[in-house]
N, CA, C and O atoms as a GROMACS GRO file, in nm:
protein
  336
    1UNK      N    1   0.083  -0.118   0.000
    1UNK     CA    2   0.000   0.000   0.000
    1UNK      C    3   0.088   0.125   0.000
    1UNK      O    4   0.198   0.126   0.056
    2UNK      N    5   0.037   0.227  -0.063
    2UNK     CA    6   0.107   0.356  -0.070
    2UNK      C    7   0.011   0.464  -0.026
    2UNK      O    8  -0.108   0.461  -0.056
    3UNK      N    9   0.065   0.560   0.045
    3UNK     CA   10  -0.018   0.662   0.107
    3UNK      C   11   0.020   0.800   0.056
    3UNK      O   12   0.138   0.834   0.047
    4UNK      N   13  -0.081   0.879   0.023
    4UNK     CA   14  -0.065   1.021  -0.002
    4UNK      C   15  -0.105   1.087   0.128
    4UNK      O   16  -0.208   1.052   0.186
    5UNK      N   17  -0.026   1.181   0.175
    5UNK     CA   18  -0.059   1.244   0.302
    5UNK      C   19  -0.039   1.394   0.294
    5UNK      O   20   0.042   1.445   0.216
    6UNK      N   21  -0.115   1.464   0.377
    6UNK     CA   22  -0.100   1.608   0.391
    6UNK      C   23  -0.075   1.636   0.538
    6UNK      O   24  -0.150   1.593   0.625
    7UNK      N   25   0.032   1.708   0.562
    7UNK     CA   26   0.067   1.748   0.697
    7UNK      C   27   0.051   1.899   0.709
    7UNK      O   28   0.071   1.973   0.613
    8UNK      N   29   0.015   1.943   0.828
    8UNK     CA   30   0.007   2.087   0.854
    8UNK      C   31   0.105   2.120   0.965
    8UNK      O   32   0.108   2.057   1.071
    9UNK      N   33   0.186   2.222   0.940
    9UNK     CA   34   0.282   2.267   1.040
    9UNK      C   35   0.208   2.337   1.153
    9UNK      O   36   0.125   2.425   1.130
   10UNK      N   37   0.236   2.297   1.276
   10UNK     CA   38   0.179   2.364   1.392
   10UNK      C   39   0.249   2.498   1.417
   10UNK      O   40   0.201   2.582   1.493
   11UNK      N   41   0.363   2.516   1.352
   11UNK     CA   42   0.441   2.640   1.368
   11UNK      C   43   0.380   2.755   1.289
   11UNK      O   44   0.363   2.865   1.341
   12UNK      N   45   0.347   2.729   1.160
   12UNK     CA   46   0.296   2.839   1.077
   12UNK      C   47   0.175   2.801   0.991
   12UNK      O   48   0.136   2.877   0.903
   13UNK      N   49   0.116   2.685   1.015
   13UNK     CA   50  -0.004   2.638   0.946
   13UNK      C   51   0.018   2.605   0.798
   13UNK      O   52  -0.080   2.583   0.725
   14UNK      N   53   0.142   2.600   0.751
   14UNK     CA   54   0.169   2.565   0.612
   14UNK      C   55   0.143   2.416   0.591
   14UNK      O   56   0.146   2.337   0.686
   15UNK      N   57   0.116   2.378   0.466
   15UNK     CA   58   0.085   2.240   0.433
   15UNK      C   59   0.200   2.175   0.358
   15UNK      O   60   0.274   2.241   0.285
   16UNK      N   61   0.214   2.044   0.376
   16UNK     CA   62   0.312   1.964   0.304
   16UNK      C   63   0.243   1.840   0.251
   16UNK      O   64   0.171   1.773   0.325
   17UNK      N   65   0.265   1.808   0.124
   17UNK     CA   66   0.208   1.690   0.060
   17UNK      C   67   0.320   1.593   0.027
   17UNK      O   68   0.424   1.633  -0.024
   18UNK      N   69   0.299   1.466   0.057
   18UNK     CA   70   0.398   1.365   0.026
   18UNK      C   71   0.334   1.230   0.003
   18UNK      O   72   0.212   1.214   0.015
   19UNK      N   73   0.416   1.131  -0.032
   19UNK     CA   74   0.369   0.994  -0.045
   19UNK      C   75   0.473   0.901   0.016
   19UNK      O   76   0.592   0.934   0.021
   20UNK      N   77   0.426   0.785   0.061
   20UNK     CA   78   0.514   0.690   0.127
   20UNK      C   79   0.449   0.552   0.131
   20UNK      O   80   0.329   0.539   0.112
   21UNK      N   81   0.530   0.452   0.157
   21UNK     CA   82   0.478   0.317   0.179
   21UNK      C   83   0.461   0.291   0.328
   21UNK      O   84   0.393   0.196   0.367
   22UNK      N   85   0.522   0.375   0.414
   22UNK     CA   86   0.512   0.356   0.558
   22UNK      C   87   0.474   0.489   0.621
   22UNK      O   88   0.559   0.570   0.658
   23UNK      N   89   0.345   0.511   0.633
   23UNK     CA   90   0.293   0.640   0.677
   23UNK      C   91   0.337   0.676   0.819
   23UNK      O   92   0.382   0.788   0.843
   24UNK      N   93   0.324   0.585   0.911
   24UNK     CA   94   0.359   0.613   1.050
   24UNK      C   95   0.506   0.654   1.063
   24UNK      O   96   0.538   0.750   1.132
   25UNK      N   97   0.593   0.580   0.997
   25UNK     CA   98   0.737   0.611   1.002
   25UNK      C   99   0.768   0.744   0.935
   25UNK      O  100   0.850   0.821   0.984
   26UNK      N  101   0.702   0.772   0.824
   26UNK     CA  102   0.730   0.895   0.750
   26UNK      C  103   0.689   1.018   0.830
   26UNK      O  104   0.762   1.118   0.833
   27UNK      N  105   0.572   1.013   0.894
   27UNK     CA  106   0.529   1.126   0.977
   27UNK      C  107   0.626   1.145   1.093
   27UNK      O  108   0.661   1.258   1.128
   28UNK      N  109   0.670   1.036   1.152
   28UNK     CA  110   0.769   1.042   1.260
   28UNK      C  111   0.898   1.107   1.210
   28UNK      O  112   0.956   1.191   1.278
   29UNK      N  113   0.943   1.068   1.091
   29UNK     CA  114   1.065   1.127   1.033
   29UNK      C  115   1.050   1.278   1.015
   29UNK      O  116   1.142   1.354   1.045
   30UNK      N  117   0.934   1.320   0.964
   30UNK     CA  118   0.911   1.465   0.947
   30UNK      C  119   0.921   1.536   1.081
   30UNK      O  120   0.986   1.640   1.092
   31UNK      N  121   0.858   1.481   1.183
   31UNK     CA  122   0.856   1.547   1.314
   31UNK      C  123   0.988   1.539   1.389
   31UNK      O  124   1.010   1.614   1.485
   32UNK      N  125   1.077   1.451   1.346
   32UNK     CA  126   1.211   1.445   1.405
   32UNK      C  127   1.309   1.535   1.330
   32UNK      O  128   1.426   1.545   1.368
   33UNK      N  129   1.262   1.601   1.224
   33UNK     CA  130   1.350   1.689   1.147
   33UNK      C  131   1.438   1.617   1.048
   33UNK      O  132   1.541   1.671   1.007
   34UNK      N  133   1.401   1.495   1.008
   34UNK     CA  134   1.484   1.416   0.918
   34UNK      C  135   1.452   1.438   0.770
   34UNK      O  136   1.508   1.372   0.684
   35UNK      N  137   1.362   1.533   0.741
   35UNK     CA  138   1.331   1.567   0.603
   35UNK      C  139   1.379   1.709   0.576
   35UNK      O  140   1.342   1.802   0.649
   36UNK      N  141   1.461   1.727   0.474
   36UNK     CA  142   1.518   1.857   0.441
   36UNK      C  143   1.410   1.963   0.420
   36UNK      O  144   1.424   2.077   0.466
   37UNK      N  145   1.301   1.925   0.351
   37UNK     CA  146   1.199   2.022   0.315
   37UNK      C  147   1.106   2.061   0.431
   37UNK      O  148   1.041   2.164   0.424
   38UNK      N  149   1.100   1.981   0.535
   38UNK     CA  150   1.005   2.011   0.642
   38UNK      C  151   1.070   2.039   0.778
   38UNK      O  152   0.999   2.078   0.871
   39UNK      N  153   1.197   2.022   0.792
   39UNK     CA  154   1.259   2.032   0.925
   39UNK      C  155   1.249   2.170   0.988
   39UNK      O  156   1.254   2.181   1.111
   40UNK      N  157   1.236   2.276   0.910
   40UNK     CA  158   1.230   2.411   0.967
   40UNK      C  159   1.093   2.445   1.025
   40UNK      O  160   1.079   2.545   1.095
   41UNK      N  161   0.992   2.360   0.997
   41UNK     CA  162   0.856   2.395   1.040
   41UNK      C  163   0.794   2.291   1.132
   41UNK      O  164   0.671   2.286   1.143
   42UNK      N  165   0.873   2.209   1.198
   42UNK     CA  166   0.818   2.108   1.289
   42UNK      C  167   0.762   2.176   1.414
   42UNK      O  168   0.810   2.283   1.452
   43UNK      N  169   0.664   2.119   1.476
   43UNK     CA  170   0.602   1.989   1.454
   43UNK      C  171   0.490   1.995   1.350
   43UNK      O  172   0.438   2.102   1.318
   44UNK      N  173   0.455   1.876   1.299
   44UNK     CA  174   0.349   1.861   1.201
   44UNK      C  175   0.238   1.773   1.256
   44UNK      O  176   0.259   1.690   1.344
   45UNK      N  177   0.119   1.796   1.202
   45UNK     CA  178   0.006   1.708   1.232
   45UNK      C  179  -0.050   1.655   1.101
   45UNK      O  180  -0.055   1.726   1.001
   46UNK      N  181  -0.093   1.530   1.102
   46UNK     CA  182  -0.155   1.466   0.986
   46UNK      C  183  -0.298   1.519   0.975
   46UNK      O  184  -0.374   1.515   1.072
   47UNK      N  185  -0.335   1.569   0.853
   47UNK     CA  186  -0.471   1.621   0.837
   47UNK      C  187  -0.549   1.556   0.723
   47UNK      O  188  -0.671   1.572   0.716
   48UNK      N  189  -0.481   1.482   0.632
   48UNK     CA  190  -0.553   1.424   0.520
   48UNK      C  191  -0.470   1.311   0.461
   48UNK      O  192  -0.347   1.318   0.458
   49UNK      N  193  -0.537   1.207   0.413
   49UNK     CA  194  -0.466   1.097   0.351
   49UNK      C  195  -0.549   1.021   0.250
   49UNK      O  196  -0.672   1.023   0.256
   50UNK      N  197  -0.483   0.954   0.159
   50UNK     CA  198  -0.543   0.866   0.059
   50UNK      C  199  -0.456   0.742   0.048
   50UNK      O  200  -0.335   0.749   0.069
   51UNK      N  201  -0.517   0.629   0.016
   51UNK     CA  202  -0.444   0.502   0.004
   51UNK      C  203  -0.452   0.451  -0.139
   51UNK      O  204  -0.558   0.456  -0.202
   52UNK      N  205  -0.338   0.402  -0.190
   52UNK     CA  206  -0.331   0.345  -0.324
   52UNK      C  207  -0.260   0.210  -0.319
   52UNK      O  208  -0.172   0.188  -0.236
   53UNK      N  209  -0.299   0.123  -0.407
   53UNK     CA  210  -0.236  -0.009  -0.416
   53UNK      C  211  -0.108  -0.002  -0.497
   53UNK      O  212  -0.009  -0.068  -0.464
   54UNK      N  213  -0.108   0.077  -0.602
   54UNK     CA  214   0.005   0.085  -0.694
   54UNK      C  215   0.086   0.213  -0.670
   54UNK      O  216   0.030   0.322  -0.658
   55UNK      N  217   0.216   0.199  -0.662
   55UNK     CA  218   0.306   0.312  -0.637
   55UNK      C  219   0.292   0.420  -0.744
   55UNK      O  220   0.297   0.539  -0.713
   56UNK      N  221   0.274   0.380  -0.869
   56UNK     CA  222   0.263   0.479  -0.977
   56UNK      C  223   0.138   0.565  -0.961
   56UNK      O  224   0.142   0.685  -0.989
   57UNK      N  225   0.030   0.505  -0.915
   57UNK     CA  226  -0.092   0.583  -0.891
   57UNK      C  227  -0.071   0.684  -0.778
   57UNK      O  228  -0.115   0.798  -0.787
   58UNK      N  229  -0.004   0.640  -0.673
   58UNK     CA  230   0.025   0.730  -0.560
   58UNK      C  231   0.114   0.846  -0.604
   58UNK      O  232   0.088   0.961  -0.568
   59UNK      N  233   0.218   0.816  -0.680
   59UNK     CA  234   0.308   0.922  -0.727
   59UNK      C  235   0.236   1.020  -0.819
   59UNK      O  236   0.258   1.140  -0.813
   60UNK      N  237   0.149   0.967  -0.904
   60UNK     CA  238   0.071   1.052  -0.994
   60UNK      C  239  -0.024   1.143  -0.916
   60UNK      O  240  -0.039   1.261  -0.949
   61UNK      N  241  -0.086   1.088  -0.813
   61UNK     CA  242  -0.178   1.168  -0.732
   61UNK      C  243  -0.102   1.275  -0.655
   61UNK      O  244  -0.149   1.388  -0.644
   62UNK      N  245   0.014   1.240  -0.602
   62UNK     CA  246   0.096   1.340  -0.533
   62UNK      C  247   0.133   1.454  -0.628
   62UNK      O  248   0.124   1.571  -0.591
   63UNK      N  249   0.173   1.419  -0.746
   63UNK     CA  250   0.211   1.521  -0.845
   63UNK      C  251   0.092   1.612  -0.876
   63UNK      O  252   0.107   1.734  -0.886
   64UNK      N  253  -0.027   1.552  -0.892
   64UNK     CA  254  -0.146   1.632  -0.918
   64UNK      C  255  -0.176   1.725  -0.802
   64UNK      O  256  -0.200   1.844  -0.822
   65UNK      N  257  -0.174   1.673  -0.679
   65UNK     CA  258  -0.208   1.755  -0.564
   65UNK      C  259  -0.111   1.871  -0.545
   65UNK      O  260  -0.147   1.973  -0.487
   66UNK      N  261   0.011   1.856  -0.592
   66UNK     CA  262   0.109   1.964  -0.582
   66UNK      C  263   0.095   2.067  -0.694
   66UNK      O  264   0.162   2.170  -0.692
   67UNK      N  265   0.009   2.039  -0.790
   67UNK     CA  266  -0.015   2.134  -0.900
   67UNK      C  267  -0.118   2.239  -0.856
   67UNK      O  268  -0.179   2.226  -0.750
   68UNK      N  269  -0.136   2.340  -0.937
   68UNK     CA  270  -0.234   2.444  -0.905
   68UNK      C  271  -0.374   2.388  -0.891
   68UNK      O  272  -0.445   2.420  -0.795
   69UNK      N  273  -0.415   2.305  -0.985
   69UNK     CA  274  -0.549   2.244  -0.979
   69UNK      C  275  -0.560   2.152  -0.859
   69UNK      O  276  -0.666   2.144  -0.796
   70UNK      N  277  -0.453   2.083  -0.826
   70UNK     CA  278  -0.453   1.994  -0.711
   70UNK      C  279  -0.467   2.069  -0.580
   70UNK      O  280  -0.541   2.026  -0.491
   71UNK      N  281  -0.398   2.181  -0.567
   71UNK     CA  282  -0.410   2.262  -0.445
   71UNK      C  283  -0.552   2.314  -0.431
   71UNK      O  284  -0.608   2.315  -0.321
   72UNK      N  285  -0.612   2.357  -0.542
   72UNK     CA  286  -0.751   2.405  -0.536
   72UNK      C  287  -0.844   2.294  -0.493
   72UNK      O  288  -0.932   2.316  -0.409
   73UNK      N  289  -0.827   2.172  -0.549
   73UNK     CA  290  -0.908   2.057  -0.509
   73UNK      C  291  -0.890   2.028  -0.361
   73UNK      O  292  -0.988   2.010  -0.288
   74UNK      N  293  -0.766   2.025  -0.317
   74UNK     CA  294  -0.737   1.990  -0.179
   74UNK      C  295  -0.797   2.091  -0.081
   74UNK      O  296  -0.852   2.053   0.022
   75UNK      N  297  -0.787   2.217  -0.114
   75UNK     CA  298  -0.842   2.320  -0.026
   75UNK      C  299  -0.994   2.309  -0.015
   75UNK      O  300  -1.051   2.339   0.090
   76UNK      N  301  -1.060   2.266  -0.122
   76UNK     CA  302  -1.205   2.242  -0.116
   76UNK      C  303  -1.234   2.116  -0.036
   76UNK      O  304  -1.330   2.111   0.041
   77UNK      N  305  -1.153   2.014  -0.054
   77UNK     CA  306  -1.174   1.885   0.012
   77UNK      C  307  -1.160   1.894   0.164
   77UNK      O  308  -1.233   1.828   0.237
   78UNK      N  309  -1.068   1.977   0.210
   78UNK     CA  310  -1.043   1.986   0.354
   78UNK      C  311  -1.070   2.126   0.408
   78UNK      O  312  -1.003   2.172   0.500
   79UNK      N  313  -1.167   2.195   0.351
   79UNK     CA  314  -1.192   2.334   0.387
   79UNK      C  315  -1.226   2.352   0.534
   79UNK      O  316  -1.188   2.454   0.593
   80UNK      N  317  -1.295   2.259   0.596
   80UNK     CA  318  -1.331   2.274   0.736
   80UNK      C  319  -1.212   2.250   0.829
   80UNK      O  320  -1.206   2.307   0.939
   81UNK      N  321  -1.120   2.169   0.787
   81UNK     CA  322  -0.998   2.148   0.865
   81UNK      C  323  -0.912   2.274   0.860
   81UNK      O  324  -0.845   2.308   0.958
   82UNK      N  325  -0.914   2.343   0.746
   82UNK     CA  326  -0.828   2.461   0.729
   82UNK      C  327  -0.886   2.587   0.791
   82UNK      O  328  -0.814   2.686   0.805
   83UNK      N  329  -1.014   2.586   0.829
   83UNK     CA  330  -1.073   2.705   0.891
   83UNK      C  331  -1.010   2.730   1.027
   83UNK      O  332  -0.979   2.635   1.100
   84UNK      N  333  -0.992   2.858   1.062
   84UNK     CA  334  -0.934   2.891   1.193
   84UNK      C  335  -1.029   2.857   1.308
   84UNK      O  336  -0.995   2.878   1.425
   0.00000   0.00000   0.00000
């Protein structure tokens, strides 16, 4: 299984999108500062996820969510989570 996940920084409320085969370990790595792109904004909380059987589907979905159309979709999908 492969997971698409969205994390929100508790420091500045910014979002991070990623994919992994081991969700629990990956979130732990982010919060330990072991990811170059997220270490400056720890701690993170998990706010959204999707599961895929095929790695290529997960990578494609991650790429889409990181695009302009993907961000717009995501913000509509989790609008209540993002409200202050």
